[in-house]
Structures are given as C-alpha cells and as structure tokens.
PyMOL commands that place a pseudoatom at each C-alpha (Angstrom):
pseudoatom trace, name=CA, resn=UNK, resi=1, chain=A, elem=C, hetatm=0, pos=[100.637, 113.599, 80.832]
pseudoatom trace, name=CA, resn=UNK, resi=2, chain=A, elem=C, hetatm=0, pos=[101.153, 110.842, 83.185]
pseudoatom trace, name=CA, resn=UNK, resi=3, chain=A, elem=C, hetatm=0, pos=[104.646, 110.206, 84.153]
pseudoatom trace, name=CA, resn=UNK, resi=4, chain=A, elem=C, hetatm=0, pos=[105.676, 106.629, 84.572]
pseudoatom trace, name=CA, resn=UNK, resi=5, chain=A, elem=C, hetatm=0, pos=[108.510, 104.292, 85.381]
pseudoatom trace, name=CA, resn=UNK, resi=6, chain=A, elem=C, hetatm=0, pos=[108.746, 100.541, 84.132]
pseudoatom trace, name=CA, resn=UNK, resi=7, chain=A, elem=C, hetatm=0, pos=[110.199, 97.475, 86.122]
pseudoatom trace, name=CA, resn=UNK, resi=8, chain=A, elem=C, hetatm=0, pos=[111.235, 94.214, 84.428]
pseudoatom trace, name=CA, resn=UNK, resi=9, chain=A, elem=C, hetatm=0, pos=[114.050, 91.918, 84.189]
pseudoatom trace, name=CA, resn=UNK, resi=10, chain=A, elem=C, hetatm=0, pos=[113.836, 91.388, 80.411]
pseudoatom trace, name=CA, resn=UNK, resi=11, chain=A, elem=C, hetatm=0, pos=[115.043, 94.219, 78.847]
pseudoatom trace, name=CA, resn=UNK, resi=12, chain=A, elem=C, hetatm=0, pos=[112.983, 93.279, 75.519]
pseudoatom trace, name=CA, resn=UNK, resi=13, chain=A, elem=C, hetatm=0, pos=[109.759, 93.363, 77.259]
pseudoatom trace, name=CA, resn=UNK, resi=14, chain=A, elem=C, hetatm=0, pos=[110.707, 96.824, 79.020]
pseudoatom trace, name=CA, resn=UNK, resi=15, chain=A, elem=C, hetatm=0, pos=[111.489, 98.109, 75.054]
pseudoatom trace, name=CA, resn=UNK, resi=16, chain=A, elem=C, hetatm=0, pos=[108.019, 96.700, 73.805]
pseudoatom trace, name=CA, resn=UNK, resi=17, chain=A, elem=C, hetatm=0, pos=[105.961, 98.075, 76.912]
pseudoatom trace, name=CA, resn=UNK, resi=18, chain=A, elem=C, hetatm=0, pos=[107.997, 101.593, 76.890]
pseudoatom trace, name=CA, resn=UNK, resi=19, chain=A, elem=C, hetatm=0, pos=[106.644, 101.665, 72.977]
pseudoatom trace, name=CA, resn=UNK, resi=20, chain=A, elem=C, hetatm=0, pos=[103.356, 100.785, 73.300]
pseudoatom trace, name=CA, resn=UNK, resi=21, chain=A, elem=C, hetatm=0, pos=[102.945, 103.727, 76.120]
pseudoatom trace, name=CA, resn=UNK, resi=22, chain=A, elem=C, hetatm=0, pos=[104.574, 106.112, 74.037]
pseudoatom trace, name=CA, resn=UNK, resi=23, chain=A, elem=C, hetatm=0, pos=[102.057, 105.391, 71.274]
pseudoatom trace, name=CA, resn=UNK, resi=24, chain=A, elem=C, hetatm=0, pos=[99.467, 106.387, 73.397]
pseudoatom trace, name=CA, resn=UNK, resi=25, chain=A, elem=C, hetatm=0, pos=[100.570, 109.688, 73.712]
pseudoatom trace, name=CA, resn=UNK, resi=26, chain=A, elem=C, hetatm=0, pos=[99.637, 110.805, 77.408]
pseudoatom trace, name=CA, resn=UNK, resi=27, chain=A, elem=C, hetatm=0, pos=[102.230, 108.547, 79.282]
pseudoatom trace, name=CA, resn=UNK, resi=28, chain=A, elem=C, hetatm=0, pos=[105.359, 109.489, 79.579]
pseudoatom trace, name=CA, resn=UNK, resi=29, chain=A, elem=C, hetatm=0, pos=[108.005, 106.761, 80.165]
pseudoatom trace, name=CA, resn=UNK, resi=30, chain=A, elem=C, hetatm=0, pos=[110.557, 108.386, 82.694]
pseudoatom trace, name=CA, resn=UNK, resi=31, chain=A, elem=C, hetatm=0, pos=[113.070, 105.374, 83.529]
pseudoatom trace, name=CA, resn=UNK, resi=32, chain=A, elem=C, hetatm=0, pos=[112.895, 101.750, 82.857]
pseudoatom trace, name=CA, resn=UNK, resi=33, chain=A, elem=C, hetatm=0, pos=[114.609, 99.421, 85.413]
pseudoatom trace, name=CA, resn=UNK, resi=34, chain=A, elem=C, hetatm=0, pos=[115.732, 95.613, 85.272]
pseudoatom trace, name=CA, resn=UNK, resi=35, chain=A, elem=C, hetatm=0, pos=[116.195, 95.424, 89.005]
pseudoatom trace, name=CA, resn=UNK, resi=36, chain=A, elem=C, hetatm=0, pos=[114.198, 96.416, 91.989]
pseudoatom trace, name=CA, resn=UNK, resi=37, chain=A, elem=C, hetatm=0, pos=[117.359, 97.444, 93.810]
pseudoatom trace, name=CA, resn=UNK, resi=38, chain=A, elem=C, hetatm=0, pos=[117.433, 100.145, 91.387]
pseudoatom trace, name=CA, resn=UNK, resi=39, chain=A, elem=C, hetatm=0, pos=[114.187, 101.265, 91.423]
pseudoatom trace, name=CA, resn=UNK, resi=40, chain=A, elem=C, hetatm=0, pos=[114.404, 101.652, 95.249]
pseudoatom trace, name=CA, resn=UNK, resi=41, chain=A, elem=C, hetatm=0, pos=[117.470, 103.488, 95.505]
pseudoatom trace, name=CA, resn=UNK, resi=42, chain=A, elem=C, hetatm=0, pos=[116.082, 106.328, 93.182]
pseudoatom trace, name=CA, resn=UNK, resi=43, chain=A, elem=C, hetatm=0, pos=[112.321, 106.517, 93.319]
pseudoatom trace, name=CA, resn=UNK, resi=44, chain=A, elem=C, hetatm=0, pos=[112.738, 109.090, 96.034]
pseudoatom trace, name=CA, resn=UNK, resi=45, chain=A, elem=C, hetatm=0, pos=[113.944, 111.356, 93.215]
pseudoatom trace, name=CA, resn=UNK, resi=46, chain=A, elem=C, hetatm=0, pos=[111.676, 110.771, 90.339]
pseudoatom trace, name=CA, resn=UNK, resi=47, chain=A, elem=C, hetatm=0, pos=[108.651, 112.618, 89.806]
pseudoatom trace, name=CA, resn=UNK, resi=48, chain=A, elem=C, hetatm=0, pos=[106.218, 110.251, 88.909]
pseudoatom trace, name=CA, resn=UNK, resi=49, chain=A, elem=C, hetatm=0, pos=[102.445, 108.940, 89.143]
pseudoatom trace, name=CA, resn=UNK, resi=50, chain=A, elem=C, hetatm=0, pos=[102.558, 105.489, 88.139]
pseudoatom trace, name=CA, resn=UNK, resi=51, chain=A, elem=C, hetatm=0, pos=[104.569, 102.346, 87.933]
pseudoatom trace, name=CA, resn=UNK, resi=52, chain=A, elem=C, hetatm=0, pos=[104.502, 99.047, 86.363]
pseudoatom trace, name=CA, resn=UNK, resi=53, chain=A, elem=C, hetatm=0, pos=[105.735, 96.274, 88.121]
pseudoatom trace, name=CA, resn=UNK, resi=54, chain=A, elem=C, hetatm=0, pos=[106.083, 92.843, 86.451]
pseudoatom trace, name=CA, resn=UNK, resi=55, chain=A, elem=C, hetatm=0, pos=[107.835, 90.516, 89.122]
pseudoatom trace, name=CA, resn=UNK, resi=56, chain=A, elem=C, hetatm=0, pos=[107.778, 86.882, 89.159]
for i in range(1, 56): cmd.bond("trace and resi %d" % i, "trace and resi %d" % (i + 1))
show_as sticks, trace
zoom trace
C-alpha cells in the first residue's frame, strides 16, 4: 500500500482527495495538512512515499 500525505489550504478539497484516494484501495492517506509549516515540522516523523501538494 502507498502511504501518502495531502496538502491543500482548502479543507473541502482535502476531504474530496482523501475520499477518492481511499476508494482506490491502494493508497493510505496518513495525514492531511492545510499549511506548509505543519508539513515541514512533521515530515521527518512520517513514513510515506507519496506527497500531493496543491499550492497557489
């Protein structure tokens, strides 16, 4: 299974992306973040292979 994080400043977009990835069955969303600072702080402690970043 692929372990992933999601990063987007819109909570609704995060929820939609997480739902779609969970429906695939081969992707586990480990965490979802709404700000980059939180990601940077916690990234070293996360065991994952895939990052989805949507930045404007």
